[in-house]
N, C-alpha and C positions, 0 to 999 in steps of 0.2 A: 796426163796427170794435172790436176788442177788444185791449187791450194785454196782452202777456204779463207775468206776475209776475216772471220771472227768466230768465236764460239757462239753456240746457240744460247739463248736465255740471257738473264742479267743477274743483278745482285752483286754483292761485294766480292764474290769469288769468280765473276765472269772474267774471261781472259781479255787482255788488251788486244787491240787490232793486231793482226798478224804482221810481223816485221822481221826481216833478216838483219842482223847487226851490220852496220855500215861497212866494216872491213871485209865482209864476205859477200856483199851484194853482187859484185861483178862476177864472182865465181858461180853464184847461183843463177844469175841471169844467163850466163853462157850455157849452163847445164840444162836449164828449164826451157829455154827458147830455141836452142839448137835442135834441128831435126835429127832424130836417131838414124844411124847409118842403115841403109837398106839391107845389108848383109852383115850385121854385127857378129863378130866372132863370139861363140858361146864362152862364158867365163869359166875358168877353172875353179870349181867349187869344192874340190876334195878337202882342201885345208879348212875351209869354212865349216864343213860338216864334221871334221875331226874335233873341232873345239865346241861348236854350237849344237852338235847333234843334228839328227834329222827325224823323219817320221819313225816313231817307235824307238828312237835312240836318244838317250839322255845326253845333255852337254857334258863336257869334260869335268867341269867344276860346278858347285852349287850356285856360284855367283856369275856364271856365264849365261847370258840370255838365250832363250829359245828364239829362233827366227821365224818359225811357222806362224802364218797369219798376220805378219806385219805388213802394213801398206807399202807399196812400192815407193811412194813419195817420201814417206818417213825414212825408209832405208837409204834413199838417195841423200837426204839431208845429213844423216849420220855419217855416211861415207865421206861426204865433203867436209863435215866438221872434223873428222879424224885427219883427213889429208891437210886441211888448213891449220890444224893445231888448236882449234877452238874446243874440241873435246879431247881429253887426254887419256890415252891408253897405249903403252909402249908397243905391244904386239900389233894392234890395229893400225897405229900410226905408221909403223914400219911396213906393214903389208900394203897399204894404199898410197904410200908416199910417191911412188913413181907411176901410179895408174893414170891413164888419160881420162878425159871426160867421158869418152865413149865406153871405156872399160867400166867406169863407175856406173853409168846408166845401165849397161848390160847386167852388172852384178845386182843392182837394185831391182831390175826387172825380174831376175831370177828369184830373189827373195820374195817378191810379190806373188810368185806362183806357188810357194810352199803352203801346204795345208796347215790349218790351225793346230796347235798342240791339243792332244786329248786331255780331258779334265784330269788334273793331277790327283792321284790317289795318295792319301797321307800314308807315310810309312808307320805311323803309330795310330792308335785308336783316336777317334774324335772325342777326346775327353771334355769334361765340362769347361776346362780352361780354354781349350781351342775353340769350343763353341762360343764362349764368352768373347774371345778375341775376334772371331768371325763376325759376331753380331755387332761388336763395337766398331769394327772396320767398316761394316755395311752402313752404319749410321754416319760415320765420318765421311764416307764416299757420298752419301746422300746430302748431308748438310754442307759439304764443300763443293757440291755440284760437279763431281768428277765426270758424270755422264754427259754433261753439256758439251764437253769437247771430245771425250773418248768414246761417246755413244753410251746409251743407258745400260747396255750389256757389256761395256768395256772392251768391245772388239776393235776399237780404233777406226780411224778414217783419214785419208789423205796424209797430212803431216803429223797426225796424232797417233801415237803408238797403240797397239793392242796391249792391254794389261791383263785381261782374263787368262788365267792358266799359265802365266809367266812364272819363272823361278822365284820363289819367295825371297831367297837371299839376295838375288839381283834387284828385286823390287825394293827391298829395304835399303840397300846401299844407294840406289838411285834416289829414293826419297831423302835420305840423309844428305846426299851430295847437293840436291836442289836446295834443301833448307839451309845448308851451310854456305851456299854460293859457289861450291866447287864445280857445279854444272849449271849452265844457263839455258842452252838450247836456242830456240829462235826468238824467245822473249823472256822476260823476267817474271812472268805470271806465276810460275810454279813456286818460287820462293815466297810470294805473297800468300798463295793458297795454303802453304804449309806453315806459315809464320806462327800460328797459335797452337800448333801441335807439339807435344813433348815426345820423348823417345817411345814411350808405351803406345802412344797414338800411332806413330809411324809403324811400329811393329804390328799393331792391329790392322792398319790399313793394308800393309803388304800381305798379311795373312789372308785377309778377305779377298784381295785381288787374285792372289795365287790360286785360291779355291773357288773363285767365282765361276758359275756355270756348271758346277759338279752335278 
C-alpha cells in the first residue's frame, strides 16, 4: 500500500499535500511501516456484513456505507481514525477500540478484496427532477475536480475513497460533515472544496455520485 503524495492536477480545488494530522502520525507510521504477519488470522467479518451489507445485500440503514470497492489503504485509515477517536461513530469506535494493529491491517485487507457495488437502481422513476439533480451534480464534480483525487470515474485509489455507487444518504451526510468541519480526515481540503456549495448543491453532488456509472 502506497499513499499518493498529492492529487493530480491543479487549480484552486487541488488538494494540499498529503499529511496525517500530527497526533496520529505515530499510529500511522506503526501501521504502514510494520510488516504484516506471515500468518495473520482472518478477521471475523460477520458483524461488518450485518451492518454494511455484502455482495447483493443492502446495508442495514440508508446512511450506512457500502464497503465494496473501497481501497485497502483508505479502509485502514478509517479504522485507525475510529480507534484513535479522530472520526466519531459510537458503534465503530467500540468495535475497533481494542483491536491490535495487525487486526486492523487484516480487516482493511479484507475490505480491499470486496467487489464494487453494482450500479444502484433507483427505487423511483428517473423523473425530470432527478435528472436535473444528476446533471447539476455532474457539473459540480467536474468544476470542483472531484476526479483529480477520486479518479475520473470516482472509483477511488489508495487513501481516496470510492464514491461511485455509494449510498446516497451516506454521501450526503459525509459531504455535510466535511463542510461543517465535523469530519476532517487526513487533511482539510474537503472543507475548502465544499465551501462554496449550498445544501442543494450537496444534495445534487451526492445524487450524482450515488448514480455514477449506471
